[in-house]
C-alpha positions in Angstrom: -5.3 11.3 69.7 -2.9 13.2 67.7 -2.4 11.6 64.4 0.2 12.6 61.8 -0.5 10.9 58.6 2.3 10.0 56.1 2.1 11.6 52.5 0.9 8.2 51.1 -1.8 7.9 53.8 -2.9 11.5 53.1 -3.6 10.6 49.5 -5.8 7.6 50.4 -7.8 9.6 52.9 -8.4 12.5 50.5 -10.7 10.0 48.5 -14.3 11.1 48.4 -16.1 9.0 45.8 -15.9 6.3 43.2 -13.8 3.0 43.4 -10.3 3.0 44.7 -7.8 0.1 45.2 -5.1 0.4 47.8 -2.0 -1.9 47.7 -0.2 -1.8 51.1 3.0 -3.3 52.6 3.3 -4.8 56.0 3.4 -2.3 59.0 2.2 0.5 56.7 -0.8 1.3 59.0 -3.7 0.3 56.7 -6.0 -0.4 59.5 -5.4 3.2 60.8 -5.6 4.7 57.3 -8.9 3.0 56.7 -10.4 4.0 60.1 -9.3 7.5 59.3 -10.7 7.4 55.9 -14.1 6.4 57.5 -13.9 9.3 60.1 -13.1 11.7 57.2 -16.2 10.5 55.0 -18.3 10.8 58.1 -17.2 14.4 58.7 -17.1 15.8 55.2 -19.9 13.9 53.4 -23.7 14.2 54.0 -25.5 10.8 54.8 -29.2 10.7 54.6 -31.2 9.4 57.4 -30.7 5.7 58.0 -27.5 5.6 55.9 -24.1 4.1 57.1 -20.6 3.7 55.9 -19.8 0.0 55.8 -16.5 -1.3 56.8 -15.9 -4.9 55.9 -12.9 -6.9 57.4 -11.7 -10.4 57.7 -11.8 -11.4 61.2 -13.8 -10.6 64.4 -10.9 -9.1 66.3 -10.5 -6.5 63.5 -14.0 -5.5 64.0 -13.3 -4.4 67.5 -10.1 -2.5 66.4 -11.8 -0.6 63.6 -14.8 0.2 65.8 -12.8 1.6 68.6 -10.5 3.7 66.4 -13.4 5.2 64.4 -15.2 6.0 67.5 -12.3 7.6 69.0 -11.5 9.6 65.8 -15.3 10.9 65.7 -15.3 11.9 69.5 -12.1 13.8 69.0 -13.9 15.7 66.2 -16.8 16.4 68.4 -19.0 14.1 66.5 -21.3 11.3 67.8 -19.9 7.9 67.0 -22.9 7.2 64.6 -23.6 6.1 61.1 -21.0 3.4 60.4 -21.2 -0.4 60.7 -18.0 -2.7 60.9 -18.7 -6.4 59.9 -16.7 -9.3 58.9 -17.7 -10.7 55.4 -19.6 -13.6 56.9 -21.2 -11.3 59.4 -22.3 -9.1 56.6 -23.7 -12.1 54.7 -25.5 -13.1 57.9 -27.1 -9.7 58.0 -28.2 -9.8 54.4 -30.0 -13.2 55.0 -31.7 -12.0 58.1 -33.5 -9.4 56.1 -35.2 -11.8 53.8 -34.4 -15.4 54.5 -37.4 -16.6 52.8 -36.0 -15.4 49.4 -33.5 -18.2 49.5 -35.8 -20.8 51.1 -34.5 -20.5 54.7 -36.8 -20.5 57.7 -36.6 -17.3 59.8 -35.1 -19.3 62.6 -32.3 -20.8 60.6 -29.1 -21.6 62.6 -25.4 -21.3 61.6 -23.5 -24.5 62.5 -19.9 -23.8 63.7 -16.8 -25.4 62.3 -16.7 -28.1 64.7 -20.3 -29.4 64.1 -19.8 -29.0 60.3 -16.7 -31.3 60.6 -18.6 -33.9 62.5 -21.4 -33.9 59.9 -18.6 -34.2 57.1 -16.9 -37.0 59.0 -20.1 -39.0 59.3 -20.7 -38.5 55.6 -17.2 -39.6 54.7 -17.4 -42.7 56.8 -20.7 -43.6 55.2 -19.2 -43.3 51.7 -16.0 -45.1 52.6 -18.0 -47.9 54.0 -20.2 -48.2 50.8 -17.8 -47.2 48.0 -14.2 -47.1 49.4 -13.0 -49.7 46.9 -13.7 -47.0 44.0 -10.3 -45.3 45.4 -8.4 -48.4 45.1 -7.2 -47.6 41.7 -5.6 -44.4 43.2 -3.4 -46.1 45.7 0.2 -47.1 45.1 0.5 -50.7 43.8 3.6 -51.3 45.8 1.8 -50.9 49.3 2.2 -53.9 51.5 -0.8 -55.4 53.2 0.1 -53.8 56.4 0.5 -50.5 54.9 -2.8 -50.8 53.1 -4.7 -51.7 56.4 -3.1 -48.7 58.1 -4.0 -46.3 55.1 -7.5 -47.6 55.0 -8.0 -47.2 58.7 -6.5 -43.8 59.3 -4.8 -41.9 56.1 -7.6 -42.6 53.5 -10.4 -41.2 55.7 -8.2 -38.1 56.5 -7.5 -37.5 53.0 -11.2 -38.1 51.7 -12.3 -35.5 54.4 -9.8 -32.9 53.1 -10.9 -33.5 49.6 -14.5 -33.4 50.5 -14.1 -30.3 52.4 -12.3 -28.5 49.6 -14.8 -30.0 47.0 -17.9 -28.7 49.1 -16.2 -25.1 49.5 -15.6 -25.0 45.7 -19.2 -26.1 44.9 -20.7 -23.4 47.1 -18.4 -20.7 45.8 -19.6 -21.5 42.5 -23.1 -21.7 43.5 -23.8 -25.2 42.4 -26.2 -27.2 44.5 -25.9 -30.9 44.8 -28.9 -31.6 42.6 -27.5 -29.5 39.8 -24.1 -31.3 40.2 -25.8 -34.5 40.0 -27.6 -33.7 36.8 -24.3 -32.7 35.1 -22.6 -36.0 36.2 -25.4 -38.2 34.9 -25.1 -36.4 31.5 -21.4 -37.4 31.2 -20.6 -40.3 28.8 -17.6 -41.6 31.1 -17.4 -42.0 34.8 -15.1 -39.6 37.0 -14.6 -41.3 40.4 -13.4 -38.4 42.2 -16.2 -36.2 41.1 -18.6 -39.0 42.1 -17.1 -39.3 45.5 -17.3 -35.5 45.9 -20.8 -35.2 44.8 -21.9 -38.2 46.9 -20.5 -36.9 50.1 -21.6 -33.3 49.3 -25.2 -34.4 49.0 -25.1 -36.3 52.1 -23.6 -33.4 54.0 -25.9 -30.9 52.5 -28.9 -33.2 53.5 -27.7 -33.2 57.0 -27.8 -29.5 57.1 -31.1 -29.2 55.6 -32.7 -31.7 58.2 -31.2 -29.6 61.0 -32.5 -26.3 59.4 -28.9 -25.1 59.4 -26.4 -23.5 57.1 -22.5 -23.5 57.2 -20.3 -20.5 56.8 -20.1 -21.2 53.0 -23.7 -21.3 52.7 -24.0 -17.8 54.4 -22.0 -16.2 51.6 -23.5 -18.2 48.7 -27.1 -17.6 49.9 -26.4 -13.8 50.6 -25.3 -13.5 47.0 -28.4 -15.3 45.8 -30.6 -13.1 47.9 -29.0 -9.9 46.2 -29.5 -11.4 42.9 -33.1 -12.5 43.2 -34.5 -9.7 45.4 -34.1 -6.4 43.7 -36.1 -4.4 46.4 -33.6 -5.9 48.9 -30.6 -4.9 46.9 -31.7 -1.4 46.5 -32.6 -1.0 50.0 -29.2 -2.2 51.1 -27.5 0.1 48.4 -29.4 2.9 49.9 -28.2 2.0 53.5 -24.6 1.7 52.7 -23.5 4.4 50.0 -19.7 3.8 51.0 -18.1 0.3 51.3 -14.5 0.3 52.7 -13.0 -3.2 52.6 -9.9 -4.3 54.5 -7.8 -7.5 53.8 -9.1 -7.5 50.3 -6.4 -9.9 49.2 -8.2 -12.7 51.2 -11.6 -12.4 49.5 -13.0 -15.4 47.4 -14.9 -14.8 44.2 -18.3 -15.0 45.6 -17.2 -12.6 48.6 -16.0 -10.2 46.1 -19.3 -10.4 44.0 -21.4 -9.8 47.1 -19.5 -6.4 47.8 -19.5 -5.7 43.9 -23.3 -6.1 43.7 -23.9 -3.8 46.7 -21.7 -1.2 45.3 -23.3 -1.3 41.7 -21.9 0.4 38.7 -21.6 3.9 40.2 -21.2 3.2 43.9 -18.2 4.0 46.2 -15.9 1.2 47.0 -12.4 1.2 48.5 -10.5 -2.0 48.6 -7.2 -2.2 50.8 -4.9 -5.1 50.8 -1.5 -6.7 50.3 -1.5 -9.4 47.8 2.0 -10.4 49.0 0.4 -11.5 52.2 -2.1 -13.8 50.6 -1.5 -17.0 52.5 -4.9 -18.8 52.8 -5.2 -19.8 49.1 -4.5 -23.5 49.5 -7.1 -24.2 52.3 -9.9 -21.5 51.1 -11.4 -20.3 48.1 -9.7 -16.9 48.5 -7.2 -15.6 45.7 -5.1 -12.5 45.6 -5.7 -12.2 41.8 -9.2 -10.8 42.4 -7.6 -7.7 44.1 -5.0 -7.3 41.5 -7.4 -7.4 38.8 -9.6 -4.9 40.7 -6.8 -2.2 40.9 -6.3 -2.3 37.1 -10.0 -2.0 36.2 -11.1 1.1 34.3 -12.1 3.9 36.4 -10.5 2.4 39.7 -8.1 4.9 41.5 -4.9 3.1 42.4 -2.9 4.3 45.5 -0.1 2.7 47.5 0.8 2.5 51.2 4.7 1.8 50.8 6.0 3.3 54.1 6.4 1.1 57.0 7.7 1.9 60.5 7.7 -1.5 61.8 11.0 -2.9 60.9 14.7 -2.0 60.7 16.1 -1.0 57.2 17.9 -4.4 57.1 14.8 -6.5 57.5 12.9 -4.4 55.0 15.9 -4.9 52.6 15.8 -8.7 53.1 11.8 -8.7 52.4 12.2 -6.7 49.4 15.0 -8.7 48.0 12.8 -11.8 48.4 10.1 -10.0 46.3 12.9 -8.9 43.6 14.4 -12.3 43.2 10.9 -13.9 43.0 9.8 -11.5 40.2 13.0 -11.6 38.2 15.1 -14.7 38.9 13.1 -17.4 40.2 13.9 -20.4 38.3 10.2 -21.4 37.5 9.1 -18.5 35.4 5.4 -19.3 36.1 5.7 -18.4 39.8 7.4 -15.2 39.4 4.1 -13.5 40.1 3.9 -15.1 43.5 5.3 -11.9 45.0 5.0 -8.7 43.2 6.1 -5.0 43.5 5.6 -2.1 43.5 4.8 -1.1 46.2 8.2 -2.2 48.0 8.6 -1.6 51.6 10.3 1.8 52.2 11.1 3.4 55.6 8.9 6.2 57.0 9.8 9.9 56.4 12.5 11.2 58.8 10.0 13.5 60.7 7.6 10.6 61.4 6.5 10.2 65.1 6.9 6.5 64.9 10.4 6.0 63.2 11.8 2.7 62.2 13.8 0.9 64.8 17.6 1.6 64.8 19.2 -0.4 62.0 21.6 -3.3 63.0 22.6 -5.6 60.0 24.4 -7.8 62.5 21.0 -8.9 63.9 19.9 -10.7 60.6 21.1 -14.3 61.2 20.6 -16.6 58.3 21.6 -20.4 58.9 20.7 -22.5 56.0 22.8 -25.4 57.3 21.9 -29.1 57.5 20.5 -30.2 60.8 17.9 -32.6 62.1 14.5 -31.2 63.4 15.8 -32.0 67.0 19.1 -30.2 66.5 17.4 -27.0 65.0 14.9 -27.0 68.0 17.8 -27.3 70.4 19.7 -24.5 68.7 16.7 -22.2 68.9 16.2 -23.1 72.6 19.9 -22.4 73.4 19.8 -19.1 71.5 16.7 -18.1 73.6 18.2 -19.1 76.7 21.0 -16.7 76.2 18.8 -14.0 74.7 16.0 -13.7 77.1 17.8 -12.4 80.2 19.4 -9.7 78.3 16.2 -8.5 76.9 13.4 -8.8 79.5 11.2 -5.9 78.0 11.4 -7.1 74.4 9.0 -9.3 72.6 10.1 -12.5 70.8 8.3 -15.3 68.7 9.1 -18.7 67.2 7.3 -19.1 64.1 6.9 -22.7 62.7 5.2 -23.8 59.4 3.1 -26.5 61.1 1.2 -26.8 64.3 3.0 -30.0 65.2 6.4 -28.4 65.0 5.3 -25.5 67.1 4.2 -28.1 69.7 7.6 -29.6 69.8 9.0 -26.2 70.3 6.8 -25.6 73.2 7.7 -28.9 74.7 11.4 -28.0 74.5 10.8 -24.8 76.0 8.9 -26.4 79.0 11.8 -28.8 79.5 14.2 -25.8 79.9 11.8 -24.0 82.1 11.8 -20.8 79.6 8.8 -18.6 79.8 6.5 -19.1 76.8 2.9 -18.3 75.5 1.2 -20.8 73.4 -2.4 -19.4 73.2 -2.1 -18.7 69.5 -2.0 -22.3 68.7 -5.3 -23.0 69.8 -7.9 -21.5 72.3 -6.4 -19.1 74.8 -5.5 -20.4 78.4 -8.4 -18.5 79.9 -10.8 -20.2 77.4 -9.5 -23.5 78.1 -9.6 -22.9 81.9 -13.3 -22.1 81.7 -14.3 -25.0 79.4 -12.2 -27.3 81.8 -14.2 -26.3 84.8 -17.5 -26.9 83.1 -16.3 -30.1 81.5 -15.2 -31.5 84.8 -18.6 -30.9 86.5 -20.6 -32.2 83.7 -18.5 -35.5 83.6 -19.2 -35.9 87.4 -23.2 -35.2 86.8 -23.1 -37.7 83.9 -21.6 -40.3 86.2 -22.4 -39.4 89.6 -21.2 -42.5 91.2 -17.6 -42.1 90.1 -15.5 -41.1 92.9 -12.5 -40.0 90.7 -15.1 -37.6 88.7 -16.6 -36.5 91.9 -13.1 -35.5 93.1 -12.2 -33.7 90.0 -15.5 -31.8 90.1 -14.6 -30.7 93.6 -11.3 -29.2 92.4 -13.3 -27.4 89.5 -15.6 -26.0 92.2 -12.8 -24.8 94.3 -10.4 -23.8 91.5 -9.5 -20.4 92.8 -8.5 -22.0 96.0 -6.6 -24.7 94.2 -4.6 -22.0 92.5 -3.7 -20.3 95.6 -0.3 -21.7 97.0 -1.7 -21.3 100.6 -4.7 -23.3 100.0 -3.7 -25.8 97.4 -2.6 -28.5 99.7 -6.1 -28.2 101.5 -7.9 -28.8 98.1 -5.7 -31.8 97.2 -6.3 -33.4 100.8 -10.1 -33.0 100.2 -9.8 -34.4 96.7 -7.8 -37.4 98.0 -10.7 -38.1 100.6 -13.2 -38.1 97.8 -11.3 -40.4 95.6 -11.2 -42.9 98.5 -15.1 -42.9 98.9 -15.9 -46.6 97.9 -19.6 -45.9 97.7 -20.3 -42.4 96.4 -24.0 -42.6 97.2 -23.3 -42.8 101.0 -21.6 -39.5 100.7 -24.1 -37.7 98.3 -27.3 -39.2 99.8 -26.4 -40.6 103.3 -28.7 -42.5 105.3 -28.9 -42.9 109.1 -27.2 -46.2 108.7 -24.6 -45.2 106.1 -23.1 -41.6 106.1 -19.6 -41.8 104.7 -18.7 -38.2 105.6 -19.9 -38.5 109.2 -17.8 -41.5 109.5 -14.6 -40.0 108.3 -15.1 -36.4 109.6 -17.6 -36.7 112.4 -19.2 -33.2 113.0 -18.7 -31.5 116.4 -21.8 -32.3 118.7 -22.6 -31.5 122.2 -22.2 -35.0 123.2 -19.3 -36.0 121.0 -15.7 -35.7 122.2 -13.6 -32.8 121.1 -13.0 -32.9 117.2 -9.8 -31.3 115.8 -10.5 -28.0 114.3 -9.0 -29.1 110.9 -11.1 -32.1 110.8 -14.4 -30.0 111.6 -13.4 -27.7 108.7 -13.0 -30.7 106.3 -16.5 -31.8 107.2 -18.1 -28.6 106.6 -16.2 -28.0 103.3 -17.3 -31.4 101.9 -20.8 -30.9 103.3 -21.0 -27.6 101.4 -19.9 -29.3 98.2 -22.5 -32.2 98.8 -25.2 -29.4 98.9 -23.8 -28.0 95.6 -23.9 -31.4 94.0 -27.5 -31.9 95.0 -28.3 -28.4 93.4 -26.5 -29.4 90.3 -28.0 -32.9 90.0 -31.5 -31.5 90.5 -30.8 -29.4 87.3 -29.5 -32.3 85.1 -33.1 -32.7 83.5 -32.9 -29.1 82.3 -31.7 -28.4 78.6 -28.1 -28.3 78.3 -27.8 -24.6 77.9 -29.9 -24.0 81.0 -27.8 -26.6 83.0 -24.5 -24.7 81.9 -26.0 -21.5 82.9 -26.9 -23.1 86.4 -23.3 -23.9 86.8 -22.2 -20.5 85.6 -24.0 -18.8 88.4 -22.1 -20.9 90.8 -18.6 -20.9 89.3 -17.8 -17.6 87.7 -17.8 -14.0 88.4 -15.5 -12.3 85.9 -17.4 -10.8 82.9 -15.2 -12.6 80.5 -15.9 -16.0 82.1 -19.6 -15.2 82.3 -19.8 -14.2 78.6 -17.7 -17.3 77.6 -19.8 -19.8 79.6 -23.0 -18.3 78.0 -21.3 -18.9 74.6 -20.2 -22.4 75.5 -23.9 -22.9 76.7 -25.3 -21.9 73.4 -22.7 -24.1 71.6 -23.7 -27.0 73.5 -27.3 -26.5 72.8 -26.7 -26.3 69.3 -24.7 -29.6 69.3 -27.5 -31.2 71.3 -30.0 -30.1 68.8 -27.9 -31.4 66.0 -27.4 -34.7 67.8 -30.7 -35.6 69.6 -29.2 -39.0 70.7 -26.5 -37.4 72.7 -26.5 -37.7 76.4 -24.7 -35.7 79.1 -21.3 -37.4 78.6 -21.2 -36.8 75.0 -21.8 -33.0 75.6 -19.1 -33.0 78.2 -16.8 -34.5 75.7 -17.4 -31.4 73.5 -16.1 -29.2 76.2 -13.1 -31.7 76.7 -12.0 -31.0 73.1 -11.6 -27.3 73.9 -10.3 -27.7 77.4 -7.6 -30.1 76.1 -6.7 -27.6 73.3 -7.7 -29.8 70.3 -9.8 -27.2 68.8 -9.8 -23.4 68.8 -12.7 -21.7 70.2 -13.1 -18.1 70.3 -13.8 -16.9 73.8 -14.0 -13.3 75.3 -10.4 -13.1 76.8 -7.9 -10.6 75.7 -6.1 -13.3 73.7 -9.3 -14.5 71.8 -10.4 -11.0 70.8 -7.0 -9.7 69.6 -3.6 -10.9 70.5 -1.2 -8.3 71.9 2.5 -9.4 71.5 3.7 -6.5 73.9 1.6 -8.2 76.7 4.0 -11.0 76.6 7.3 -9.3 76.6 10.0 -11.4 78.1 8.1 -14.5 77.1 8.5 -16.7 73.9 5.3 -16.6 71.8 5.2 -19.9 69.8 2.8 -20.1 66.8 2.5 -21.0 63.1 3.7 -18.5 60.5 0.0 -18.3 59.4 -1.2 -17.4 62.8 1.4 -14.7 62.9 0.0 -12.6 60.2 -0.9 -9.2 61.4 1.4 -9.4 64.4 4.9 -8.2 65.1 7.7 -9.0 67.6 11.1 -7.5 68.2 12.9 -10.8 67.5 11.6 -13.5 65.2 12.9 -17.0 64.9 11.5 -18.3 61.5 12.1 -22.1 61.6 11.9 -25.2 59.3 12.6 -23.1 56.1 13.4 -26.2 54.1 12.3 -27.4 50.7 9.3 -29.4 52.1 7.7 -26.5 54.2 8.8 -23.9 51.7 9.3 -25.6 48.2 10.6 -23.9 45.1 9.3 -26.2 42.4 12.7 -28.0 41.9 12.6 -31.7 40.7 13.8 -32.8 44.2 11.2 -30.9 46.2 8.2 -32.6 47.8 4.8 -31.2 48.7 2.5 -31.8 51.5 -0.8 -32.3 49.6 0.9 -35.2 47.6 0.3 -38.3 49.8 3.0 -40.9 49.8 0.6 -43.7 49.4 -1.2 -42.3 46.2 0.2 -43.7 43.0 2.3 -41.3 41.1 2.2 -38.8 43.8 -1.1 -37.3 42.5 -2.7 -34.4 44.4 -6.2 -35.9 44.5 -7.7 -32.7 45.8 -6.3 -30.7 42.9 -7.3 -33.4 40.4 -10.8 -33.4 41.8 -11.3 -29.5 41.7 -9.8 -29.4 38.2 -12.4 -31.9 36.9 -15.1 -30.0 38.8 -13.9 -26.6 37.1 -14.1 -28.4 33.7 -17.6 -29.8 34.5 -18.9 -26.3 35.2 -17.8 -24.9 31.8 -16.9 -28.0 29.6 -17.0 -25.8 26.5 -14.3 -23.3 27.7 -11.7 -25.6 28.9 -10.2 -28.9 27.8 -10.7 -31.8 30.1 -7.7 -31.8 32.3 -5.5 -34.8 31.8 -4.3 -36.8 34.9 -1.5 -35.2 36.6 -1.9 -31.7 35.0 -3.8 -30.4 38.1 -1.2 -31.8 40.4 1.6 -29.9 38.5 -0.5 -26.6 38.5 -1.3 -27.1 42.2 2.6 -27.4 42.9 3.1 -24.0 41.3 0.2 -22.6 43.3 1.7 -23.9 46.5 5.1 -22.5 45.6 3.6 -19.1 45.2 1.8 -19.2 48.5 4.8 -20.4 50.2 6.9 -17.6 48.9 4.2 -15.3 50.4 4.3 -17.2 53.7 8.1 -16.7 53.8 7.6 -13.0 53.2 5.0 -12.8 56.0 7.3 -14.5 58.3 10.3 -12.3 57.6 8.1 -9.0 57.9 6.9 -10.0 61.5 10.3 -8.9 62.9 11.0 -5.5 64.2 14.6 -5.7 65.2 16.3 -9.1 64.9 15.6 -11.9 62.6 16.9 -15.5 62.9 16.2 -18.0 59.9 17.0 -21.8 60.2 16.3 -24.9 58.4 16.2 -28.7 59.1 16.4 -32.0 57.2 13.0 -33.0 58.0 11.7 -36.4 59.4 13.5 -38.6 57.1 16.8 -36.5 56.9 16.6 -35.8 53.2 15.3 -32.3 53.1 17.3 -29.3 52.1 17.2 -25.5 52.9 14.6 -23.9 50.8 16.0 -22.3 47.6 14.7 -19.0 48.5 16.4 -19.2 51.9 19.7 -20.1 50.2 19.5 -17.2 47.8 18.7 -14.8 50.5 21.6 -16.1 52.6 24.2 -15.7 49.8 22.9 -12.3 49.0 23.1 -11.1 52.5 26.8 -12.6 52.8 27.7 -10.4 49.9 26.2 -7.3 51.3 27.0 -7.8 55.0 29.3 -9.8 57.3 27.6 -12.8 59.0 28.3 -12.7 62.6 27.9 -15.5 65.2 24.4 -15.7 66.7 
């Protein structure tokens, strides 16, 4: 592995001690730089026995990437790949708690609930609150609503809104380390009622009681309690400081206050801490407690070394120019002065040096296509699909992606591609295809075991059992024929448990016997296939009294052989065991339904396939990858279509803009989530801030949303390597306009370059 570092990267990897903040740009090789720095420190510093360099990153797939790169670099130097640890922030928090769970009141056997189980618990708490106190929100609803609209809202829209508010409320409470009891005490001391805070506090308390009853924590608890453990147990803190004399942090722009504090406490006043990130790519602020301001503040702290990684070999000069222009316009000319800090430079994106072994792609300004014209959603999708239909045959080895602002719009693009028989890949939208396939096989068999007298479910289980044959064009018709026979079985018990008097299989496919007339070979084979399946069903039915995880592992041994499938089915078994423990009243059909959610692509579940552990766009050259702009972060394609860049999905703060968090049925278009969190923030420190007047938080949330959407647009543009197409639409009601930033970029580009036809 011959690596030629750029001058800016060399400056970063020359670090040996102290605190350093590194601001990077898209495609600047920050992962490689941080991995190289770790290898340099392991090579040139002396670690004591038991000490490690700790690398902290955001997602599990990055853990694998860092681990592999550092190992390769160390082996190249003739060193053993030891003395370093790569963890996500949540993984680190978990490690800390496992050291001394009793310090924060946890049992040694505490469990971590996954997102799906937490959502179920929260949904139950929300339903309970609405049933008892739902009328407390009537004052926030628009008085002009018709009775029919009111019924629909109370049935569907209001529960969804309350769950969103409650989820954000609980995250905020835990990030500020305020348990339900302390919050209740503060509310009881107020001389006036605050309905939104009362709602949040009540649901929070109910939710936390449910977690405590299960002996469980959620991911936000992990971080909060890890910080508490470090604060309360000085011996634990000193032991961990000794273990990790260096902490290297990737994606630091996405850290929350508590996450940053955990690392700050571990480092101490005189420790060694390197933080690398790109505040211009902070796109999770509106649905997490992350905030890029923490990284920006850090790099300007006294004693912190500041470095930049400005060189990017990802994109053409034209694409970099467009991205930089978006930053410059935001900083100096955005009509809302308060959001001019949404994007910041330096560093601006600059090309790699002329002698770089990985140069920028050849520049072609004609391949920047900006079309801020009025068209419906359907027309925009049709335009994109027709463009792809022309482009794909001429570029079979190139990568291409369509980036939508929402999951729903991405699904519409997928449906349009299906209709035109264009090759596509949609695994980034939810679970990967291989994960869905594994979950579906287990689901189909569990559903048959839960209802063993259903002929349809039995037939579906048969296909799951013979899925490899079903996917073989030469055997598919055979499997379908057998399935059809099973579906016609009027009394399944006469097939599964035949008697001398009633034997369905023997009646439709009599076996060859010495005294029986000659039976056609095909009929004999059908008999033996279905007889084998009957034996298999007996084995599975005998296992249904086992705990669900053991039942799934029994199925695993009969269905799967590939390592990824075996690992995933084991993971699914543990997930179902956790769901069963959390819901003792559940039966087998309920647990099968859990797998159905994954199999039907309604929930992302990280498996062990290539796509789940790190998506590689190059593996899908010649196919259209469809995903959300958020999911595209960290990835790159030769050609990118950035769609629906209108003033709803990318608002600028203009009077005519509309905002997703502001629901149409709420009076005055209040953002109730923002209003609740602003009141909560005041409650935490009432002497430091004035009580927020109604509507103030909504206006502030608009500005925060505008900042984040500017960053999302920047992320979308910088996914493109060679070619970029940006389009807009008029939205569902036909009243939306191209986003202001899009119009400005289009006008700028027209001045600088001629605009060719697509």
